[in-house]
C-alpha positions as CSV (number, residue, x, y, z in Angstrom):
1,M,-75.0,-31.6,2.2
2,S,-71.7,-33.7,2.1
3,R,-68.2,-32.8,2.6
4,Q,-65.3,-32.4,0.3
5,D,-61.7,-33.1,1.0
6,N,-59.2,-30.3,-0.1
7,S,-56.0,-32.5,1.7
8,I,-52.6,-32.1,0.4
9,H,-51.3,-34.4,-2.2
10,P,-47.8,-36.1,-2.3
11,K,-46.8,-34.0,-5.0
12,E,-47.9,-30.8,-2.9
13,M,-45.6,-32.0,-0.1
14,R,-42.8,-32.7,-2.2
15,R,-43.1,-29.0,-3.7
16,C,-43.4,-27.7,0.0
17,T,-40.2,-29.7,0.9
18,F,-38.3,-27.9,-2.3
19,E,-39.5,-24.7,-1.4
20,V,-38.1,-25.0,2.5
21,K,-34.9,-26.2,0.9
22,G,-34.8,-23.0,-1.2
23,I,-35.2,-20.7,1.5
24,V,-32.4,-22.3,3.6
25,R,-30.3,-21.8,0.5
26,L,-31.4,-18.2,0.5
27,G,-30.4,-17.9,4.2
28,F,-26.9,-19.6,3.5
29,I,-26.2,-17.2,0.8
30,G,-26.9,-14.1,3.1
31,M,-24.5,-15.7,6.0
32,L,-22.0,-16.0,3.2
33,F,-22.3,-12.5,2.4
34,I,-22.0,-11.3,6.0
35,V,-19.0,-13.8,6.3
36,L,-17.4,-12.1,2.9
37,G,-17.6,-8.6,4.2
38,C,-15.8,-9.4,7.8
39,V,-13.1,-11.3,5.8
40,I,-13.0,-8.1,3.5
41,V,-12.6,-6.0,6.9
42,V,-10.1,-8.3,8.6
43,L,-7.8,-8.9,5.4
44,N,-8.1,-5.2,4.3
45,P,-7.4,-6.0,0.5
46,T,-6.4,-2.3,-0.4
47,D,-3.7,-2.8,2.3
48,L,-2.4,-6.0,0.6
49,V,-2.4,-4.5,-2.7
50,V,-0.5,-1.4,-1.2
51,N,2.2,-3.4,0.4
52,N,2.7,-5.7,-2.4
53,M,3.1,-3.0,-5.0
54,L,5.1,-0.7,-2.4
55,S,7.5,-3.1,-0.8
56,M,11.1,-2.7,-2.0
57,N,12.1,-5.8,-3.9
58,E,13.1,-6.6,-7.2
59,G,10.6,-6.5,-9.7
60,S,8.0,-4.7,-7.3
61,Y,6.4,-1.4,-8.4
62,L,8.4,0.8,-5.9
63,Y,11.6,-0.8,-6.9
64,R,11.1,0.2,-10.7
65,L,10.4,3.6,-9.7
66,W,13.2,3.9,-7.5
67,K,15.5,2.4,-10.1
68,K,14.8,4.9,-12.6
69,P,12.5,7.5,-11.1
70,P,10.2,8.9,-13.8
71,L,10.1,12.6,-12.1
72,E,11.0,15.6,-13.9
73,V,13.6,17.2,-11.8
74,F,14.9,20.9,-12.8
75,I,17.6,22.7,-11.5
76,S,17.0,26.4,-11.8
77,I,20.2,28.6,-11.3
78,Y,20.1,32.3,-10.3
79,A,23.8,33.8,-10.5
80,F,24.5,37.3,-8.6
81,N,26.0,39.6,-11.0
82,V,28.1,42.5,-9.0
83,T,27.3,45.8,-10.6
84,N,29.6,48.5,-8.7
85,V,32.9,46.8,-8.5
86,D,35.0,50.1,-8.9
87,A,32.9,52.0,-6.2
88,F,33.0,49.0,-4.0
89,M,36.7,48.6,-4.2
90,R,37.3,52.2,-3.5
91,G,35.5,51.6,-0.3
92,T,32.8,54.2,-1.4
93,E,29.7,51.9,-1.3
94,K,28.8,48.8,0.0
95,M,28.5,45.7,-2.7
96,K,25.5,45.7,-5.3
97,V,24.2,42.6,-6.7
98,E,21.7,41.9,-9.4
99,E,20.1,38.3,-9.8
100,L,20.3,36.9,-13.0
101,G,18.2,33.7,-14.0
102,P,17.0,31.2,-14.3
103,Y,19.4,29.0,-16.0
104,V,17.4,25.8,-16.1
105,Y,19.1,22.4,-16.2
106,Q,17.0,18.9,-16.1
107,E,18.4,16.3,-13.8
108,F,18.4,12.8,-14.6
109,L,18.7,10.1,-11.7
110,E,19.7,6.5,-12.1
111,N,20.5,3.9,-9.4
112,H,22.8,1.2,-10.6
113,N,24.5,-1.7,-9.1
114,S,21.4,-2.2,-6.7
115,T,22.5,-5.2,-4.5
116,F,20.0,-6.6,-1.7
117,N,22.5,-7.5,1.0
118,A,21.7,-10.6,3.5
119,N,21.4,-8.2,6.4
120,G,18.3,-6.7,4.8
121,T,19.9,-3.4,3.4
122,L,20.2,-2.4,-0.2
123,S,23.3,-1.1,-1.8
124,F,23.4,1.1,-5.2
125,T,25.5,3.6,-7.1
126,P,23.4,6.8,-7.9
127,T,24.4,8.6,-11.0
128,R,23.2,12.2,-12.0
129,R,23.5,13.9,-15.4
130,Q,22.4,17.4,-16.1
131,V,21.0,18.7,-19.6
132,F,20.7,22.6,-20.2
133,V,16.9,23.4,-20.9
134,P,17.0,26.5,-23.0
135,D,13.0,26.9,-23.2
136,R,13.2,27.5,-19.6
137,S,16.1,29.7,-19.5
138,I,16.4,33.4,-19.7
139,G,19.3,33.0,-22.0
140,D,22.5,31.3,-23.2
141,P,25.0,30.9,-20.3
142,K,27.7,30.3,-22.7
143,H,27.0,33.9,-24.0
144,D,25.9,35.8,-21.2
145,L,28.7,37.2,-19.2
146,I,28.5,37.9,-15.4
147,I,31.1,39.7,-12.7
148,V,31.8,37.5,-9.8
149,P,34.5,37.3,-7.1
150,N,37.5,35.2,-8.2
151,I,36.7,32.3,-6.2
152,A,40.1,30.6,-6.9
153,Y,42.2,33.8,-5.6
154,L,40.1,34.8,-2.8
155,G,39.6,31.4,-1.6
156,V,43.0,30.4,-1.3
157,A,44.1,33.6,0.5
158,S,41.3,33.3,2.9
159,A,42.3,29.5,3.6
160,A,45.7,30.5,4.1
161,Y,44.3,32.8,7.0
162,R,42.7,29.9,8.7
163,M,45.9,28.2,9.2
164,S,48.2,31.0,10.8
165,A,49.2,34.8,10.3
166,W,52.6,33.8,8.9
167,A,50.9,31.3,6.2
168,S,48.6,34.1,5.1
169,I,51.7,36.3,4.7
170,A,53.4,33.8,2.7
171,V,50.6,33.1,0.5
172,A,49.7,36.9,0.0
173,A,53.4,37.4,-1.2
174,A,53.4,34.3,-3.5
175,L,50.1,35.5,-4.8
176,K,50.9,39.1,-5.6
177,P,53.3,38.7,-8.7
178,L,50.6,36.8,-10.2
179,G,48.6,40.3,-10.8
180,M,45.4,38.2,-10.3
181,S,42.3,40.1,-10.3
182,P,39.8,39.7,-7.3
183,F,37.0,40.0,-9.8
184,L,36.4,38.2,-13.1
185,N,34.2,39.1,-16.0
186,I,33.3,35.4,-17.4
187,T,30.3,33.7,-19.0
188,V,27.4,31.9,-16.5
189,H,28.7,28.7,-18.2
190,D,32.2,29.5,-16.6
191,L,30.9,30.3,-13.3
192,L,28.7,27.0,-13.2
193,W,30.8,24.4,-14.9
194,G,34.4,25.8,-14.7
195,Y,37.0,28.1,-16.1
196,E,40.8,28.0,-16.3
197,D,42.3,29.2,-13.4
198,P,46.2,29.3,-12.9
199,L,46.0,28.4,-9.2
200,V,43.8,25.7,-9.8
201,Q,45.7,24.2,-12.8
202,V,49.2,24.2,-10.5
203,A,47.2,22.4,-7.6
204,S,46.2,19.8,-9.8
205,T,49.7,19.4,-11.0
206,L,51.0,19.1,-7.6
207,L,48.2,17.4,-5.6
208,P,46.6,15.2,-8.3
209,N,45.1,12.9,-5.6
210,I,43.5,15.7,-3.9
211,I,42.9,18.6,-6.7
212,H,41.7,16.1,-9.5
213,F,40.4,18.7,-11.6
214,K,41.6,21.4,-14.0
215,K,38.9,24.1,-13.8
216,I,36.8,25.3,-11.1
217,G,33.0,25.7,-11.4
218,I,30.5,25.7,-8.4
219,L,28.0,23.3,-9.9
220,D,30.6,21.3,-11.3
221,R,31.9,21.0,-7.7
222,M,28.3,20.5,-6.3
223,F,27.5,17.8,-8.5
224,D,30.6,15.9,-8.6
225,D,29.3,12.8,-6.7
226,G,31.5,10.4,-8.1
227,L,31.0,6.7,-7.8
228,D,29.5,6.7,-4.5
229,T,28.3,3.5,-2.8
230,V,25.0,4.1,-0.7
231,T,23.5,1.5,1.5
232,I,20.0,1.9,2.8
233,N,18.1,0.1,5.3
234,L,15.0,-1.8,4.2
235,P,12.1,-2.9,6.7
236,E,13.8,-6.2,6.9
237,A,17.0,-4.7,8.3
238,I,15.0,-2.2,10.9
239,Q,13.2,-5.6,12.3
240,K,16.5,-7.4,12.3
241,L,18.0,-4.6,14.3
242,H,15.4,-4.2,16.9
243,K,15.4,-8.0,17.2
244,T,19.0,-7.9,18.3
245,K,18.8,-4.9,20.6
246,I,15.9,-6.2,22.4
247,V,17.2,-9.6,23.0
248,A,20.5,-7.9,23.9
249,D,18.5,-5.7,26.5
250,V,16.6,-8.4,28.2
251,S,18.0,-10.8,31.0
252,Q,17.5,-14.4,30.6
253,E,15.7,-14.5,33.7
254,E,13.2,-12.1,32.2
255,I,12.9,-14.4,28.9
256,D,12.7,-17.3,31.0
257,S,9.4,-15.9,33.0
258,V,7.4,-15.3,29.7
259,E,6.4,-17.8,27.2
260,G,9.0,-19.1,24.9
261,D,7.7,-17.5,21.8
262,Y,7.1,-14.1,23.2
263,F,9.8,-12.8,21.8
264,E,9.2,-13.9,18.3
265,G,7.3,-12.9,15.2
266,D,4.7,-9.9,15.8
267,A,5.4,-9.7,19.7
268,L,9.0,-9.0,19.1
269,Q,8.2,-6.7,16.3
270,L,5.8,-4.7,18.4
271,A,8.2,-4.7,21.3
272,A,10.9,-3.3,18.9
273,E,8.6,-0.4,17.7
274,E,7.6,0.4,21.3
275,E,11.3,0.5,22.2
276,A,12.0,2.8,19.0
277,E,9.4,5.3,20.3
278,E,10.8,5.2,23.7
279,T,14.3,5.9,22.5
280,D,13.6,8.3,19.6
281,D,15.8,5.6,17.3
282,P,16.6,7.6,14.2
283,I,17.0,4.3,12.3
284,R,14.0,3.8,10.0
285,N,12.7,2.1,7.0
286,Y,14.8,3.4,3.7
287,S,17.1,5.6,6.0
288,I,20.8,5.6,5.0
289,D,23.0,2.9,6.7
290,L,26.2,3.5,5.0
291,W,27.6,5.8,2.5
292,N,30.8,4.7,0.9
293,G,31.2,2.1,3.5
294,S,31.0,4.7,6.5
295,P,27.8,5.3,8.9
296,G,29.5,9.0,9.4
297,L,31.1,12.0,7.6
298,A,34.7,11.8,8.4
299,H,35.2,15.6,7.2
300,W,33.2,16.4,10.1
301,G,35.1,14.5,12.6
302,Y,33.2,10.8,12.8
303,V,35.7,8.1,13.2
304,G,35.2,4.4,13.2
305,K,33.6,2.8,16.3
306,D,36.7,0.9,17.1
307,H,38.5,4.2,17.5
308,W,39.6,4.9,21.1
309,D,37.7,8.4,21.4
310,A,35.0,7.3,19.0
311,E,32.2,7.7,21.9
312,R,33.2,11.3,22.4
313,R,33.8,12.6,18.6
314,N,30.8,10.9,17.0
315,T,27.6,13.0,17.5
316,P,24.5,13.1,15.8
317,C,26.1,16.2,14.2
318,N,28.3,14.0,12.1
319,T,26.6,10.8,12.0
320,L,24.8,10.0,8.9
321,Q,22.7,6.9,9.9
322,G,19.1,7.7,9.9
323,S,19.3,10.4,7.4
324,Y,17.7,10.1,3.8
325,D,19.0,10.7,0.4
326,G,15.4,12.4,-0.7
327,T,14.3,9.9,-3.0
328,V,12.3,7.9,-0.9
329,F,10.9,8.2,2.6
330,P,9.2,5.7,5.2
331,R,5.4,5.1,4.6
332,N,2.5,6.3,6.7
333,I,4.4,9.6,7.9
334,S,3.0,11.4,11.0
335,K,3.0,15.2,11.5
336,T,5.7,14.8,14.2
337,E,8.3,13.6,12.0
338,I,11.9,15.5,11.5
339,F,13.5,14.1,8.7
340,K,17.3,14.6,8.0
341,V,18.1,15.0,4.2
342,Y,21.7,14.3,2.7
343,R,23.0,15.3,-0.4
344,K,26.5,15.3,-1.0
345,A,26.5,18.7,-2.6
346,F,25.3,19.9,0.7
347,C,28.0,18.7,2.8
348,R,25.9,17.9,5.5
349,T,22.3,16.7,6.7
350,L,19.4,19.2,6.4
351,P,16.5,18.9,8.8
352,I,13.2,19.2,7.6
353,A,9.8,19.2,10.0
354,F,6.1,19.0,9.4
355,E,4.7,22.5,8.6
356,R,0.8,21.9,7.6
357,E,-1.3,19.5,5.5
358,G,-3.4,20.0,2.7
359,M,-4.5,18.8,-0.9
360,H,-2.1,18.5,-4.0
361,D,-3.2,17.4,-7.2
362,G,-6.2,16.3,-5.3
363,I,-4.4,14.0,-3.3
364,K,-4.0,14.5,0.6
365,A,-0.4,15.6,1.3
366,Y,2.0,17.0,4.2
367,W,3.7,20.1,3.5
368,F,7.6,19.8,4.9
369,S,9.9,22.9,5.3
370,I,13.4,23.3,6.2
371,Q,14.0,24.0,10.0
372,E,15.2,27.5,11.4
373,N,18.3,26.1,12.8
374,A,19.2,24.1,9.5
375,F,22.4,26.3,9.0
376,E,23.4,27.1,12.4
377,S,26.4,25.7,14.4
378,S,26.9,26.0,18.3
379,L,29.2,24.3,20.5
380,E,26.5,23.5,23.1
381,D,24.4,21.6,20.5
382,P,25.3,18.1,19.7
383,Y,23.5,18.2,16.5
384,T,25.4,21.3,15.3
385,A,28.6,21.5,17.2
386,C,30.8,19.6,14.7
387,Y,30.3,22.4,12.1
388,C,32.4,25.0,14.4
389,R,36.0,24.4,13.1
390,N,38.5,25.0,15.8
391,G,36.0,26.5,18.1
392,H,34.7,29.1,15.6
393,C,30.9,29.2,14.4
394,L,29.5,30.9,11.6
395,P,26.6,33.3,12.2
396,K,23.1,32.1,12.1
397,G,22.0,31.0,8.5
398,L,25.5,29.8,7.3
399,G,26.4,26.4,7.0
400,D,30.3,25.7,6.5
401,L,31.1,23.6,3.1
402,S,34.9,24.1,3.2
403,P,35.5,20.3,4.0
404,C,33.9,19.4,0.9
405,W,35.4,22.4,-1.3
406,Y,39.1,21.6,-0.4
407,N,39.2,24.1,2.6
408,I,38.0,26.9,0.0
409,P,35.8,29.1,2.6
410,V,32.4,28.4,1.1
411,A,29.2,28.2,2.9
412,V,25.9,27.2,2.1
413,S,22.3,29.2,3.1
414,L,19.1,29.8,1.8
415,P,18.5,32.1,-1.0
416,H,19.0,35.7,0.0
417,F,19.8,34.7,3.4
418,Y,16.3,33.9,4.2
419,K,16.0,32.5,8.1
420,G,19.4,33.9,8.5
421,D,21.1,36.4,10.6
422,P,19.6,40.0,9.1
423,A,23.0,41.5,9.0
424,L,24.0,39.0,6.0
425,S,21.5,40.6,3.6
426,E,21.7,44.1,4.9
427,A,25.6,44.1,4.2
428,I,24.6,43.4,0.4
429,D,22.3,45.7,-1.8
430,G,20.1,43.9,-4.2
431,L,19.1,40.9,-1.5
432,K,15.6,40.8,-0.4
433,P,14.5,37.4,1.3
434,E,11.1,36.3,0.9
435,K,9.6,32.9,2.1
436,E,7.5,32.0,-1.0
437,L,10.4,32.3,-3.1
438,H,13.3,31.4,-0.9
439,D,12.1,28.7,1.6
440,A,12.7,24.9,0.9
441,I,9.9,22.9,0.7
442,I,8.7,19.2,0.3
443,I,5.2,18.2,-0.3
444,M,4.9,14.1,0.2
445,Q,2.2,11.9,0.2
446,P,2.1,10.5,3.8
447,Q,0.9,6.9,3.1
448,L,3.5,6.5,0.4
449,G,6.2,8.0,1.4
450,I,7.5,9.7,-1.9
451,P,7.9,13.5,-2.6
452,M,5.0,14.7,-4.8
453,T,6.7,17.8,-5.4
454,A,9.9,19.5,-3.9
455,S,11.7,22.8,-4.1
456,I,15.0,22.7,-2.4
457,R,16.6,25.9,-2.5
458,V,20.4,26.5,-1.5
459,Q,22.6,29.6,-2.0
460,I,26.3,29.4,-2.6
461,N,28.5,31.9,-0.6
462,L,32.0,32.9,-0.5
463,L,33.6,33.7,2.9
464,T,36.5,36.1,2.7
465,N,39.2,37.0,5.2
466,V,42.2,38.7,3.6
467,K,43.4,41.4,5.8
468,F,46.9,40.5,5.0
469,I,46.6,41.9,1.4
470,S,46.2,45.4,1.4
471,D,44.6,45.7,-2.2
472,L,41.7,43.3,-0.9
473,K,40.8,45.2,2.2
474,P,37.2,46.1,1.2
475,L,36.8,42.5,0.6
476,D,38.1,41.4,4.0
477,K,35.6,39.4,6.3
478,K,32.7,39.5,4.0
479,V,30.0,36.9,3.0
480,I,29.3,37.4,-0.6
481,P,26.6,35.5,-2.5
482,L,27.8,33.7,-5.8
483,L,24.6,31.9,-6.7
484,W,21.4,30.2,-5.6
485,A,20.0,27.2,-6.9
486,Q,16.6,25.3,-6.7
487,V,16.3,21.7,-7.2
488,E,12.8,21.3,-7.9
489,V,10.5,18.0,-8.6
490,E,7.2,20.2,-10.2
491,K,4.8,16.8,-10.4
492,L,4.4,13.3,-10.4
493,T,3.9,11.7,-13.7
494,P,0.2,11.1,-14.5
495,E,0.9,7.4,-14.1
496,I,1.6,7.8,-10.5
497,V,-1.0,10.5,-9.8
498,M,-3.5,7.8,-11.3
499,L,-2.2,5.0,-9.0
500,L,-2.3,7.4,-5.9
501,H,-5.9,8.4,-6.6
502,L,-6.7,4.5,-6.9
503,L,-4.9,3.4,-4.1
504,F,-5.7,6.1,-1.6
505,D,-9.0,7.9,-2.8
506,V,-11.1,5.3,-4.8
507,A,-9.8,2.1,-3.2
508,P,-10.8,2.7,0.5
509,Y,-14.2,3.8,-0.5
510,L,-14.8,1.2,-2.9
511,Q,-13.7,-1.3,-0.2
512,T,-16.1,0.3,2.5
513,G,-18.8,0.5,-0.1
514,C,-18.5,-3.4,-0.6
515,V,-18.6,-4.2,3.1
516,Y,-21.7,-2.1,3.6
517,L,-23.5,-3.7,0.5
518,L,-22.3,-7.2,1.4
519,S,-23.4,-6.7,5.0
520,L,-26.5,-5.1,3.9
521,L,-27.6,-7.9,1.4
522,G,-26.6,-10.5,3.8
523,V,-28.9,-9.2,6.9
524,S,-31.7,-8.6,4.2
525,L,-31.5,-12.1,3.0
526,L,-31.3,-13.7,6.7
527,A,-34.3,-11.6,7.5
528,T,-36.4,-12.9,4.5
529,T,-35.1,-16.3,5.1
530,A,-36.5,-16.0,8.9
531,L,-39.8,-14.6,7.9
532,M,-40.1,-17.4,5.3
533,L,-39.6,-20.3,7.6
534,L,-41.8,-18.8,10.2
535,Y,-44.6,-18.5,7.6
536,T,-44.1,-21.8,6.2
537,R,-43.9,-23.6,9.8
538,H,-46.8,-21.9,11.0
539,A,-48.9,-23.1,7.8
540,T,-47.7,-26.6,8.5
541,L,-48.6,-26.6,12.0
542,E,-52.3,-25.3,11.3
543,Y,-52.6,-27.9,8.9
544,D,-55.5,-30.3,9.9
545,P,-57.1,-32.8,7.2
546,R,-60.2,-32.8,9.2
547,K,-61.0,-29.0,8.5
548,S,-60.5,-29.9,4.9
549,I,-64.2,-31.3,5.1
550,R,-66.5,-28.8,3.7
551,Y,-70.5,-28.8,3.3
552,S,-71.3,-29.7,-0.4
553,T,-73.9,-30.8,-2.4
554,V,-72.6,-34.3,-2.5
555,S,-75.4,-36.4,-1.1
556,M,-72.8,-38.9,0.5
557,I,-69.5,-39.4,1.7
558,P,-67.1,-40.9,-0.6
559,F,-65.5,-43.9,0.6
560,P,-61.7,-43.3,-0.2
561,L,-62.3,-39.9,1.5
562,R,-63.5,-42.0,4.6
563,K,-60.3,-44.4,4.3
564,E,-58.3,-41.2,4.1
565,L,-59.7,-39.9,7.2
566,E,-59.4,-43.1,9.1
567,K,-55.5,-43.0,8.7
568,Y,-55.3,-39.8,10.8
569,G,-56.9,-42.0,13.9
570,E,-60.3,-43.5,13.9
571,G,-60.9,-42.8,17.3
572,E,-60.8,-39.1,16.6
573,I,-63.5,-39.3,13.7
574,R,-66.9,-38.5,14.6
575,R,-69.0,-41.7,13.4
576,E,-72.3,-40.3,13.8
577,A,-74.3,-39.7,10.9
578,L,-73.4,-36.6,9.0
579,L,-76.3,-34.1,8.4
580,I,-77.1,-34.4,4.7
581,E,-78.9,-31.5,3.2
582,N,-81.1,-32.9,0.3
583,E,-82.9,-30.8,-2.1
584,P,-86.5,-31.2,-1.9
């Protein structure tokens, strides 16, 4: 019996080498998958896309949205019709009112003349226009009649009382010959957008620089924004502000005691954020920096910082810096936020605070509502003290609007005096305050910082003080509701809703899924590579050409085979005669 050689030929060796290279390449691909997954975790592409789209710079997605907001904003007006004028003026009944509405107008906002300033702020001029929407209204305001207090007559008489008793008597004597009625029967349109009044016409003729209008109307005065120039803080401005503040607060010795680059870059920004948290700094991204060149409200006593009494007179009550115009808020809102919202029609800032969280249109959202003390004023509270005029503060729930109404005693409140002194609603028949109907709510997407929907509800009231006019005695010291308005953003456009879903619902889960998939593939490929390499190495190490000799029926060992065996070491080859099994 002879032995047969099954040794590996050169071609087989080359094939084995090629297989090893393929296995290594497979391991490299697995490692590449793992590295790619780590890169996704570190870079967070979703955040990169969000930051790029939602940064406020010319041409960005957020800038286009802000420039001409594609939101449907509706203003619903509910007017109060006085139904018992005769009985009330006789003093036999308290005033009864009937709510008429809604009369709906759509508001269109555009921000013009936008300028990116060198200090990181953005200046612009907001313009608003209102268009009547008959399909949403109960009737035609140009034809529907309503009985309301004579705002000009009662307002002038009450304003004179604030001056002095002698002024009140003089005004009463001047008004009596005019034979003016304390109540008017006019159309809803005239109440909203203005009616001719002899007092207003005389005032506009004598004081054209102050009274620049010929008619008086509630919405006409509320939405008379004019050409205001607003400047808001962009993120770059906030960073510069904190840099300046921190460097100014740190002594040179402290700066020298640390590395020279500590107060630069990310370290400085982190220190600025910590400083802002410690001091509760109200200056934040997209907050108002200046309004018509002033950081405060002059009609509430704000003076320039170079004024000798600025430190005492300028308070959080009359400082506008840090408030918002309501169109855009900072991103990544927390539940502890309290925002001050300013609109010229309110004549003040309105604080809103977190109420609850939930889902709106399938998207995570935060509900913010107006605070209980939004229309309060107290001499002991620096946030509301400036609203007290001559040491006199209005009852809870009333906010003085007279500085913005040419000193006509007009006050703002929530509809039906909701959250106000109960005596206010009890003095008028027909009022029934309810949270669902009369509270002010803003629903915001916390990561994006834009209102998803909003219902800002405010009521305009006339404050009367006419004790020196005997014919008006029943109207003395009354708070008479005139109308209330609901400024509402009903919903976002489908485009924005889809974008929000992609950015904050789909993209994060898709990104996480990619990380897990890449990691799983990478680990699997590495494990497979390790097993294949181990098997290949084991097979190679165990190979011995001598083990390729097998018994066979060949009667002799071929010469080429012996030559091959000798290559592996002659000393190790058994040279004794091989057993040969011959057939008989």
